[in-house]
PDB file of N, CA, C and O in Angstrom:
ATOM      1  N   MET A   1     125.852  47.785 118.438  1.00  0.00           N
ATOM      2  CA  MET A   1     125.908  48.298 118.141  1.00  0.00           C
ATOM      3  C   MET A   1     124.822  48.083 116.014  1.00  0.00           C
ATOM      4  O   MET A   1     124.950  47.102 115.281  1.00  0.00           O
ATOM      5  N   ASN A   2     124.278  48.869 115.822  1.00  0.00           N
ATOM      6  CA  ASN A   2     123.538  48.450 114.449  1.00  0.00           C
ATOM      7  C   ASN A   2     124.921  48.766 113.573  1.00  0.00           C
ATOM      8  O   ASN A   2     125.953  49.399 113.799  1.00  0.00           O
ATOM      9  N   MET A   3     124.450  48.069 112.564  1.00  0.00           N
ATOM     10  CA  MET A   3     125.428  48.579 110.878  1.00  0.00           C
ATOM     11  C   MET A   3     125.631  50.179 110.501  1.00  0.00           C
ATOM     12  O   MET A   3     126.561  50.833 110.029  1.00  0.00           O
ATOM     13  N   LEU A   4     124.195  50.494 110.981  1.00  0.00           N
ATOM     14  CA  LEU A   4     124.200  51.847 110.459  1.00  0.00           C
ATOM     15  C   LEU A   4     124.207  52.146 111.364  1.00  0.00           C
ATOM     16  O   LEU A   4     125.096  51.338 111.631  1.00  0.00           O
ATOM     17  N   ALA A   5     123.992  52.765 112.555  1.00  0.00           N
ATOM     18  CA  ALA A   5     124.762  53.174 113.303  1.00  0.00           C
ATOM     19  C   ALA A   5     126.091  53.451 113.391  1.00  0.00           C
ATOM     20  O   ALA A   5     126.608  54.564 113.293  1.00  0.00           O
ATOM     21  N   ALA A   6     126.649  52.372 113.585  1.00  0.00           N
ATOM     22  CA  ALA A   6     128.351  52.332 113.378  1.00  0.00           C
ATOM     23  C   ALA A   6     128.551  52.713 111.610  1.00  0.00           C
ATOM     24  O   ALA A   6     129.649  53.263 111.516  1.00  0.00           O
ATOM     25  N   THR A   7     128.145  52.653 110.753  1.00  0.00           N
ATOM     26  CA  THR A   7     127.754  53.347 109.279  1.00  0.00           C
ATOM     27  C   THR A   7     128.056  54.718 109.653  1.00  0.00           C
ATOM     28  O   THR A   7     129.178  55.138 109.369  1.00  0.00           O
ATOM     29  N   ILE A   8     127.202  55.510 110.266  1.00  0.00           N
ATOM     30  CA  ILE A   8     127.226  57.105 110.877  1.00  0.00           C
ATOM     31  C   ILE A   8     128.363  57.264 110.906  1.00  0.00           C
ATOM     32  O   ILE A   8     129.138  57.896 110.187  1.00  0.00           O
ATOM     33  N   LEU A   9     128.526  56.433 112.115  1.00  0.00           N
ATOM     34  CA  LEU A   9     129.625  56.879 113.102  1.00  0.00           C
ATOM     35  C   LEU A   9     131.025  56.870 111.883  1.00  0.00           C
ATOM     36  O   LEU A   9     131.724  57.875 111.757  1.00  0.00           O
ATOM     37  N   LEU A  10     131.172  56.127 111.400  1.00  0.00           N
ATOM     38  CA  LEU A  10     132.258  56.175 111.112  1.00  0.00           C
ATOM     39  C   LEU A  10     132.578  57.189 109.904  1.00  0.00           C
ATOM     40  O   LEU A  10     133.679  57.689 109.672  1.00  0.00           O
ATOM     41  N   THR A  11     131.338  57.395 109.151  1.00  0.00           N
ATOM     42  CA  THR A  11     131.549  59.052 107.913  1.00  0.00           C
ATOM     43  C   THR A  11     130.945  60.353 108.616  1.00  0.00           C
ATOM     44  O   THR A  11     130.533  61.335 107.998  1.00  0.00           O
ATOM     45  N   GLN A  12     130.957  60.183 110.239  1.00  0.00           N
ATOM     46  CA  GLN A  12     130.337  61.165 111.111  1.00  0.00           C
ATOM     47  C   GLN A  12     129.535  62.488 109.901  1.00  0.00           C
ATOM     48  O   GLN A  12     129.797  63.572 109.379  1.00  0.00           O
ATOM     49  N   LEU A  13     128.872  61.857 109.944  1.00  0.00           N
ATOM     50  CA  LEU A  13     127.483  62.145 109.098  1.00  0.00           C
ATOM     51  C   LEU A  13     125.899  62.051 110.281  1.00  0.00           C
ATOM     52  O   LEU A  13     125.290  61.183 110.907  1.00  0.00           O
ATOM     53  N   HIS A  14     125.788  64.020 109.958  1.00  0.00           N
ATOM     54  CA  HIS A  14     124.167  63.538 110.868  1.00  0.00           C
ATOM     55  C   HIS A  14     123.196  63.359 110.050  1.00  0.00           C
ATOM     56  O   HIS A  14     123.118  63.801 108.904  1.00  0.00           O
ATOM     57  N   CYS A  15     122.258  62.559 110.744  1.00  0.00           N
ATOM     58  CA  CYS A  15     121.036  62.084 109.791  1.00  0.00           C
ATOM     59  C   CYS A  15     120.230  61.625 110.418  1.00  0.00           C
ATOM     60  O   CYS A  15     120.401  61.397 111.616  1.00  0.00           O
ATOM     61  N   ALA A  16     119.008  61.332 109.719  1.00  0.00           N
ATOM     62  CA  ALA A  16     117.438  62.073 110.282  1.00  0.00           C
ATOM     63  C   ALA A  16     116.790  61.022 109.433  1.00  0.00           C
ATOM     64  O   ALA A  16     117.450  60.537 108.514  1.00  0.00           O
ATOM     65  N   PRO A  17     115.226  60.512 109.711  1.00  0.00           N
ATOM     66  CA  PRO A  17     114.735  59.362 109.364  1.00  0.00           C
ATOM     67  C   PRO A  17     114.062  60.058 108.586  1.00  0.00           C
ATOM     68  O   PRO A  17     113.888  61.105 109.209  1.00  0.00           O
ATOM     69  N   SER A  18     113.521  60.151 107.515  1.00  0.00           N
ATOM     70  CA  SER A  18     112.180  60.497 106.192  1.00  0.00           C
ATOM     71  C   SER A  18     111.062  60.190 106.600  1.00  0.00           C
ATOM     72  O   SER A  18     110.952  59.261 107.400  1.00  0.00           O
ATOM     73  N   PRO A  19     109.555  61.150 105.988  1.00  0.00           N
ATOM     74  CA  PRO A  19     108.727  60.621 106.345  1.00  0.00           C
ATOM     75  C   PRO A  19     108.625  58.688 104.724  1.00  0.00           C
ATOM     76  O   PRO A  19     107.856  57.786 104.392  1.00  0.00           O
ATOM     77  N   SER A  20     109.585  59.073 104.493  1.00  0.00           N
ATOM     78  CA  SER A  20     109.172  57.734 103.424  1.00  0.00           C
ATOM     79  C   SER A  20     109.061  56.954 104.290  1.00  0.00           C
ATOM     80  O   SER A  20     108.052  56.347 104.652  1.00  0.00           O
ATOM     81  N   GLY A  21     110.741  56.897 104.925  1.00  0.00           N
ATOM     82  CA  GLY A  21     110.982  55.675 105.764  1.00  0.00           C
ATOM     83  C   GLY A  21     112.544  54.595 105.234  1.00  0.00           C
ATOM     84  O   GLY A  21     112.858  53.427 105.461  1.00  0.00           O
ATOM     85  N   SER A  22     113.198  55.735 104.453  1.00  0.00           N
ATOM     86  CA  SER A  22     114.487  55.705 104.270  1.00  0.00           C
ATOM     87  C   SER A  22     115.217  56.923 105.394  1.00  0.00           C
ATOM     88  O   SER A  22     114.471  57.228 106.324  1.00  0.00           O
ATOM     89  N   VAL A  23     116.161  57.402 105.375  1.00  0.00           N
ATOM     90  CA  VAL A  23     117.423  57.745 106.611  1.00  0.00           C
ATOM     91  C   VAL A  23     117.688  59.181 106.084  1.00  0.00           C
ATOM     92  O   VAL A  23     118.431  58.768 105.194  1.00  0.00           O
ATOM     93  N   ASP A  24     117.699  60.634 105.877  1.00  0.00           N
ATOM     94  CA  ASP A  24     118.497  61.205 105.077  1.00  0.00           C
ATOM     95  C   ASP A  24     119.496  62.017 105.910  1.00  0.00           C
ATOM     96  O   ASP A  24     119.338  62.696 106.925  1.00  0.00           O
ATOM     97  N   CYS A  25     120.713  61.698 105.070  1.00  0.00           N
ATOM     98  CA  CYS A  25     121.868  61.758 105.913  1.00  0.00           C
ATOM     99  C   CYS A  25     122.481  63.670 105.425  1.00  0.00           C
ATOM    100  O   CYS A  25     122.121  64.205 104.376  1.00  0.00           O
ATOM    101  N   TRP A  26     123.256  64.246 106.289  1.00  0.00           N
ATOM    102  CA  TRP A  26     123.732  65.341 105.316  1.00  0.00           C
ATOM    103  C   TRP A  26     125.076  65.509 106.040  1.00  0.00           C
ATOM    104  O   TRP A  26     125.150  64.960 107.139  1.00  0.00           O
ATOM    105  N   ASP A  27     126.435  66.359 105.479  1.00  0.00           N
ATOM    106  CA  ASP A  27     127.223  66.951 105.724  1.00  0.00           C
ATOM    107  C   ASP A  27     127.572  67.902 106.390  1.00  0.00           C
ATOM    108  O   ASP A  27     128.098  68.912 105.923  1.00  0.00           O
ATOM    109  N   ALA A  28     127.365  67.735 107.371  1.00  0.00           N
ATOM    110  CA  ALA A  28     127.335  69.712 108.327  1.00  0.00           C
ATOM    111  C   ALA A  28     128.615  70.270 108.024  1.00  0.00           C
ATOM    112  O   ALA A  28     128.826  71.265 108.718  1.00  0.00           O
ATOM    113  N   ALA A  29     129.864  69.896 106.972  1.00  0.00           N
ATOM    114  CA  ALA A  29     130.990  70.264 106.687  1.00  0.00           C
ATOM    115  C   ALA A  29     130.566  71.363 105.847  1.00  0.00           C
ATOM    116  O   ALA A  29     130.875  72.540 106.028  1.00  0.00           O
ATOM    117  N   LYS A  30     129.571  70.740 104.576  1.00  0.00           N
ATOM    118  CA  LYS A  30     129.501  71.386 103.174  1.00  0.00           C
ATOM    119  C   LYS A  30     127.914  71.507 103.101  1.00  0.00           C
ATOM    120  O   LYS A  30     127.160  70.747 102.493  1.00  0.00           O
ATOM    121  N   GLY A  31     127.551  72.695 103.899  1.00  0.00           N
ATOM    122  CA  GLY A  31     126.909  73.668 104.467  1.00  0.00           C
ATOM    123  C   GLY A  31     125.028  73.336 105.118  1.00  0.00           C
ATOM    124  O   GLY A  31     123.974  73.933 105.338  1.00  0.00           O
ATOM    125  N   GLY A  32     125.827  71.581 105.190  1.00  0.00           N
ATOM    126  CA  GLY A  32     124.256  70.638 105.447  1.00  0.00           C
ATOM    127  C   GLY A  32     123.233  70.177 104.909  1.00  0.00           C
ATOM    128  O   GLY A  32     122.172  69.898 105.468  1.00  0.00           O
ATOM    129  N   ALA A  33     123.757  69.982 102.755  1.00  0.00           N
ATOM    130  CA  ALA A  33     123.249  69.739 101.947  1.00  0.00           C
ATOM    131  C   ALA A  33     123.142  67.741 102.159  1.00  0.00           C
ATOM    132  O   ALA A  33     123.976  67.063 102.759  1.00  0.00           O
ATOM    133  N   PRO A  34     121.988  67.265 101.524  1.00  0.00           N
ATOM    134  CA  PRO A  34     122.299  65.843 101.813  1.00  0.00           C
ATOM    135  C   PRO A  34     123.299  65.576 100.687  1.00  0.00           C
ATOM    136  O   PRO A  34     123.669  66.262  99.734  1.00  0.00           O
ATOM    137  N   VAL A  35     123.560  64.547 101.048  1.00  0.00           N
ATOM    138  CA  VAL A  35     124.872  63.296 100.551  1.00  0.00           C
ATOM    139  C   VAL A  35     124.658  62.159  99.966  1.00  0.00           C
ATOM    140  O   VAL A  35     125.159  61.638  98.970  1.00  0.00           O
ATOM    141  N   LEU A  36     123.272  61.599 101.232  1.00  0.00           N
ATOM    142  CA  LEU A  36     123.360  60.498 100.596  1.00  0.00           C
ATOM    143  C   LEU A  36     122.403  59.925 101.608  1.00  0.00           C
ATOM    144  O   LEU A  36     122.509  60.224 102.798  1.00  0.00           O
ATOM    145  N   LYS A  37     121.535  59.162 101.192  1.00  0.00           N
ATOM    146  CA  LYS A  37     120.298  58.485 101.113  1.00  0.00           C
ATOM    147  C   LYS A  37     120.627  57.110 101.947  1.00  0.00           C
ATOM    148  O   LYS A  37     121.736  56.708 101.597  1.00  0.00           O
ATOM    149  N   VAL A  38     119.981  56.184 103.016  1.00  0.00           N
ATOM    150  CA  VAL A  38     120.427  55.001 103.885  1.00  0.00           C
ATOM    151  C   VAL A  38     118.905  54.499 103.218  1.00  0.00           C
ATOM    152  O   VAL A  38     117.860  55.133 103.069  1.00  0.00           O
ATOM    153  N   GLU A  39     119.261  53.094 102.893  1.00  0.00           N
ATOM    154  CA  GLU A  39     118.470  52.408 102.472  1.00  0.00           C
ATOM    155  C   GLU A  39     118.767  51.085 103.098  1.00  0.00           C
ATOM    156  O   GLU A  39     119.948  50.786 103.281  1.00  0.00           O
ATOM    157  N   PRO A  40     117.354  49.867 103.613  1.00  0.00           N
ATOM    158  CA  PRO A  40     117.635  47.735 103.445  1.00  0.00           C
ATOM    159  C   PRO A  40     117.664  48.038 102.328  1.00  0.00           C
ATOM    160  O   PRO A  40     117.343  49.066 101.733  1.00  0.00           O
ATOM    161  N   ASN A  41     118.172  46.856 101.947  1.00  0.00           N
ATOM    162  CA  ASN A  41     118.641  46.286 100.395  1.00  0.00           C
ATOM    163  C   ASN A  41     118.104  44.651 100.552  1.00  0.00           C
ATOM    164  O   ASN A  41     118.397  44.163 101.644  1.00  0.00           O
ATOM    165  N   LEU A  42     117.679  44.134 100.014  1.00  0.00           N
ATOM    166  CA  LEU A  42     116.981  42.260 100.034  1.00  0.00           C
ATOM    167  C   LEU A  42     117.711  41.476 100.677  1.00  0.00           C
ATOM    168  O   LEU A  42     117.189  40.470 101.157  1.00  0.00           O
ATOM    169  N   LEU A  43     119.955  41.875 100.970  1.00  0.00           N
ATOM    170  CA  LEU A  43     120.691  41.167 101.131  1.00  0.00           C
ATOM    171  C   LEU A  43     120.566  40.887 102.406  1.00  0.00           C
ATOM    172  O   LEU A  43     120.697  39.750 102.859  1.00  0.00           O
ATOM    173  N   GLY A  44     120.284  41.984 103.133  1.00  0.00           N
ATOM    174  CA  GLY A  44     120.274  41.963 104.566  1.00  0.00           C
ATOM    175  C   GLY A  44     121.133  43.166 105.236  1.00  0.00           C
ATOM    176  O   GLY A  44     121.180  43.464 106.429  1.00  0.00           O
ATOM    177  N   GLY A  45     121.790  43.765 104.159  1.00  0.00           N
ATOM    178  CA  GLY A  45     122.742  45.291 104.615  1.00  0.00           C
ATOM    179  C   GLY A  45     121.752  46.153 104.138  1.00  0.00           C
ATOM    180  O   GLY A  45     120.524  46.101 104.218  1.00  0.00           O
ATOM    181  N   PHE A  46     122.808  47.265 103.431  1.00  0.00           N
ATOM    182  CA  PHE A  46     121.700  48.129 103.339  1.00  0.00           C
ATOM    183  C   PHE A  46     122.613  48.956 101.934  1.00  0.00           C
ATOM    184  O   PHE A  46     123.444  48.283 101.324  1.00  0.00           O
ATOM    185  N   ASP A  47     122.411  50.115 101.616  1.00  0.00           N
ATOM    186  CA  ASP A  47     122.688  50.711 100.135  1.00  0.00           C
ATOM    187  C   ASP A  47     122.789  52.114 100.932  1.00  0.00           C
ATOM    188  O   ASP A  47     121.804  52.477 101.576  1.00  0.00           O
ATOM    189  N   LEU A  48     123.745  52.768 100.910  1.00  0.00           N
ATOM    190  CA  LEU A  48     124.102  54.515 100.309  1.00  0.00           C
ATOM    191  C   LEU A  48     124.178  55.473  98.533  1.00  0.00           C
ATOM    192  O   LEU A  48     124.831  55.947  97.603  1.00  0.00           O
ATOM    193  N   ARG A  49     123.081  55.224  99.085  1.00  0.00           N
ATOM    194  CA  ARG A  49     122.367  56.375  97.210  1.00  0.00           C
ATOM    195  C   ARG A  49     123.204  57.711  97.662  1.00  0.00           C
ATOM    196  O   ARG A  49     122.595  58.455  98.430  1.00  0.00           O
ATOM    197  N   GLN A  50     124.571  58.117  97.266  1.00  0.00           N
ATOM    198  CA  GLN A  50     124.749  60.120  97.393  1.00  0.00           C
ATOM    199  C   GLN A  50     124.175  60.478  96.024  1.00  0.00           C
ATOM    200  O   GLN A  50     123.779  59.846  95.045  1.00  0.00           O
ATOM    201  N   SER A  51     124.339  62.192  96.487  1.00  0.00           N
ATOM    202  CA  SER A  51     123.773  62.354  95.500  1.00  0.00           C
ATOM    203  C   SER A  51     124.190  62.846  94.444  1.00  0.00           C
ATOM    204  O   SER A  51     123.423  63.523  93.759  1.00  0.00           O
ATOM    205  N   ASP A  52     125.431  62.638  94.078  1.00  0.00           N
ATOM    206  CA  ASP A  52     126.791  62.500  92.933  1.00  0.00           C
ATOM    207  C   ASP A  52     125.787  61.123  92.188  1.00  0.00           C
ATOM    208  O   ASP A  52     126.392  60.811  91.163  1.00  0.00           O
ATOM    209  N   GLY A  53     124.889  60.490  92.294  1.00  0.00           N
ATOM    210  CA  GLY A  53     124.740  59.383  91.912  1.00  0.00           C
ATOM    211  C   GLY A  53     125.603  57.823  92.370  1.00  0.00           C
ATOM    212  O   GLY A  53     124.973  56.806  92.080  1.00  0.00           O
ATOM    213  N   LYS A  54     126.739  57.657  92.934  1.00  0.00           N
ATOM    214  CA  LYS A  54     127.264  56.572  93.346  1.00  0.00           C
ATOM    215  C   LYS A  54     125.828  55.894  94.416  1.00  0.00           C
ATOM    216  O   LYS A  54     124.840  56.382  94.965  1.00  0.00           O
ATOM    217  N   LEU A  55     126.345  54.745  94.306  1.00  0.00           N
ATOM    218  CA  LEU A  55     125.670  53.663  95.187  1.00  0.00           C
ATOM    219  C   LEU A  55     126.354  52.151  95.308  1.00  0.00           C
ATOM    220  O   LEU A  55     126.519  51.117  94.660  1.00  0.00           O
ATOM    221  N   VAL A  56     126.763  53.036  97.184  1.00  0.00           N
ATOM    222  CA  VAL A  56     127.228  51.554  97.835  1.00  0.00           C
ATOM    223  C   VAL A  56     127.216  50.652  98.430  1.00  0.00           C
ATOM    224  O   VAL A  56     127.904  50.707  99.449  1.00  0.00           O
ATOM    225  N   ARG A  57     126.632  49.641  98.222  1.00  0.00           N
ATOM    226  CA  ARG A  57     126.585  48.617  99.160  1.00  0.00           C
ATOM    227  C   ARG A  57     127.212  47.839 100.516  1.00  0.00           C
ATOM    228  O   ARG A  57     128.206  47.114 100.553  1.00  0.00           O
ATOM    229  N   CYS A  58     126.547  48.122 101.334  1.00  0.00           N
ATOM    230  CA  CYS A  58     126.986  47.210 102.083  1.00  0.00           C
ATOM    231  C   CYS A  58     126.410  46.479 103.164  1.00  0.00           C
ATOM    232  O   CYS A  58     125.416  46.824 103.804  1.00  0.00           O
ATOM    233  N   GLU A  59     127.030  45.544 103.314  1.00  0.00           N
ATOM    234  CA  GLU A  59     126.502  43.709 104.123  1.00  0.00           C
ATOM    235  C   GLU A  59     127.753  43.813 105.067  1.00  0.00           C
ATOM    236  O   GLU A  59     128.815  44.432 105.025  1.00  0.00           O
ATOM    237  N   LYS A  60     126.964  42.646 106.220  1.00  0.00           N
ATOM    238  CA  LYS A  60     127.798  42.354 107.388  1.00  0.00           C
ATOM    239  C   LYS A  60     128.139  41.470 106.842  1.00  0.00           C
ATOM    240  O   LYS A  60     127.468  41.241 105.835  1.00  0.00           O
ATOM    241  N   LYS A  61     129.209  40.561 107.103  1.00  0.00           N
ATOM    242  CA  LYS A  61     129.999  39.582 106.938  1.00  0.00           C
ATOM    243  C   LYS A  61     129.921  38.779 108.140  1.00  0.00           C
ATOM    244  O   LYS A  61     129.745  39.385 109.197  1.00  0.00           O
ATOM    245  N   ALA A  62     130.041  37.289 108.161  1.00  0.00           N
ATOM    246  CA  ALA A  62     130.070  36.604 109.121  1.00  0.00           C
ATOM    247  C   ALA A  62     131.024  36.932 109.815  1.00  0.00           C
ATOM    248  O   ALA A  62     130.541  36.740 110.930  1.00  0.00           O
ATOM    249  N   SER A  63     132.146  37.330 110.004  1.00  0.00           N
ATOM    250  CA  SER A  63     133.195  37.488 111.153  1.00  0.00           C
ATOM    251  C   SER A  63     132.383  39.069 111.663  1.00  0.00           C
ATOM    252  O   SER A  63     133.352  39.791 111.897  1.00  0.00           O
ATOM    253  N   GLY A  64     131.669  39.534 111.812  1.00  0.00           N
ATOM    254  CA  GLY A  64     130.427  41.074 112.080  1.00  0.00           C
ATOM    255  C   GLY A  64     131.238  42.043 111.614  1.00  0.00           C
ATOM    256  O   GLY A  64     130.881  43.051 112.224  1.00  0.00           O
ATOM    257  N   GLU A  65     132.242  42.367 110.790  1.00  0.00           N
ATOM    258  CA  GLU A  65     132.667  43.208 110.268  1.00  0.00           C
ATOM    259  C   GLU A  65     132.072  43.255 109.180  1.00  0.00           C
ATOM    260  O   GLU A  65     132.106  42.316 108.385  1.00  0.00           O
ATOM    261  N   THR A  66     130.899  45.269 108.796  1.00  0.00           N
ATOM    262  CA  THR A  66     130.506  44.983 107.486  1.00  0.00           C
ATOM    263  C   THR A  66     131.980  45.589 106.363  1.00  0.00           C
ATOM    264  O   THR A  66     133.024  46.174 106.650  1.00  0.00           O
ATOM    265  N   GLU A  67     131.366  45.071 104.957  1.00  0.00           N
ATOM    266  CA  GLU A  67     131.720  45.620 104.380  1.00  0.00           C
ATOM    267  C   GLU A  67     131.102  46.275 102.816  1.00  0.00           C
ATOM    268  O   GLU A  67     130.304  45.622 102.145  1.00  0.00           O
ATOM    269  N   CYS A  68     131.436  47.175 102.532  1.00  0.00           N
ATOM    270  CA  CYS A  68     130.987  47.596 101.327  1.00  0.00           C
ATOM    271  C   CYS A  68     132.171  47.806 100.301  1.00  0.00           C
ATOM    272  O   CYS A  68     133.399  47.726 100.307  1.00  0.00           O
ATOM    273  N   ARG A  69     130.826  48.217  99.131  1.00  0.00           N
ATOM    274  CA  ARG A  69     131.544  48.194  97.685  1.00  0.00           C
ATOM    275  C   ARG A  69     130.883  48.856  97.194  1.00  0.00           C
ATOM    276  O   ARG A  69     129.680  48.779  97.446  1.00  0.00           O
ATOM    277  N   VAL A  70     131.427  49.913  96.166  1.00  0.00           N
ATOM    278  CA  VAL A  70     130.587  50.756  95.150  1.00  0.00           C
ATOM    279  C   VAL A  70     130.228  49.503  94.072  1.00  0.00           C
ATOM    280  O   VAL A  70     130.917  48.593  93.611  1.00  0.00           O
ATOM    281  N   VAL A  71     128.992  49.848  93.915  1.00  0.00           N
ATOM    282  CA  VAL A  71     127.990  48.716  92.598  1.00  0.00           C
ATOM    283  C   VAL A  71     127.823  50.007  91.063  1.00  0.00           C
ATOM    284  O   VAL A  71     127.673  49.793  89.860  1.00  0.00           O
ATOM    285  N   GLN A  72     127.953  51.437  91.939  1.00  0.00           N
ATOM    286  CA  GLN A  72     127.504  52.182  91.051  1.00  0.00           C
ATOM    287  C   GLN A  72     127.476  53.463  90.773  1.00  0.00           C
ATOM    288  O   GLN A  72     126.667  54.252  91.260  1.00  0.00           O
ATOM    289  N   GLU A  73     128.683  53.848  89.679  1.00  0.00           N
ATOM    290  CA  GLU A  73     129.864  54.857  89.779  1.00  0.00           C
ATOM    291  C   GLU A  73     128.503  55.811  89.656  1.00  0.00           C
ATOM    292  O   GLU A  73     127.354  55.610  89.263  1.00  0.00           O
ATOM    293  N   GLY A  74     129.276  57.025  90.230  1.00  0.00           N
ATOM    294  CA  GLY A  74     128.376  58.195  90.126  1.00  0.00           C
ATOM    295  C   GLY A  74     128.759  59.471  89.473  1.00  0.00           C
ATOM    296  O   GLY A  74     129.864  59.899  89.806  1.00  0.00           O
ATOM    297  N   ARG A  75     127.866  60.397  88.340  1.00  0.00           N
ATOM    298  CA  ARG A  75     127.824  61.293  87.530  1.00  0.00           C
ATOM    299  C   ARG A  75     129.270  62.089  87.741  1.00  0.00           C
ATOM    300  O   ARG A  75     129.704  62.683  88.728  1.00  0.00           O
ATOM    301  N   ARG A  76     130.018  61.799  86.030  1.00  0.00           N
ATOM    302  CA  ARG A  76     130.941  63.139  86.440  1.00  0.00           C
ATOM    303  C   ARG A  76     131.235  64.200  86.429  1.00  0.00           C
ATOM    304  O   ARG A  76     130.278  64.897  86.091  1.00  0.00           O
ATOM    305  N   GLN A  77     132.169  64.791  86.643  1.00  0.00           N
ATOM    306  CA  GLN A  77     131.410  66.461  87.363  1.00  0.00           C
ATOM    307  C   GLN A  77     132.592  66.952  86.170  1.00  0.00           C
ATOM    308  O   GLN A  77     132.786  68.148  85.948  1.00  0.00           O
TER     309      GLN A  77
END
C-alpha cells in the first residue's frame, strides 16, 4: 500500500483525482465539502492542503512509517 492510500484510509476521506493531476478529498460527514488536496512534494512525499489553509507535509521514513507535520497553520476562524 502506498503512502497516499494509507493516509486516505486513516483519515476516512472520500478522494478522487482532479483534472489538474492532484487528488481532491471530501469528508462525507461534513456534507461533502472539499477539505483538502493531496499533492506530491519535491521530497518524495506529499502535502495535504486543507480548506482552512493548513499545510501538512508527509514523508516516508527509512523505517517505512509515514511522518506528517504541520508546516503552515490555517486561518483563524
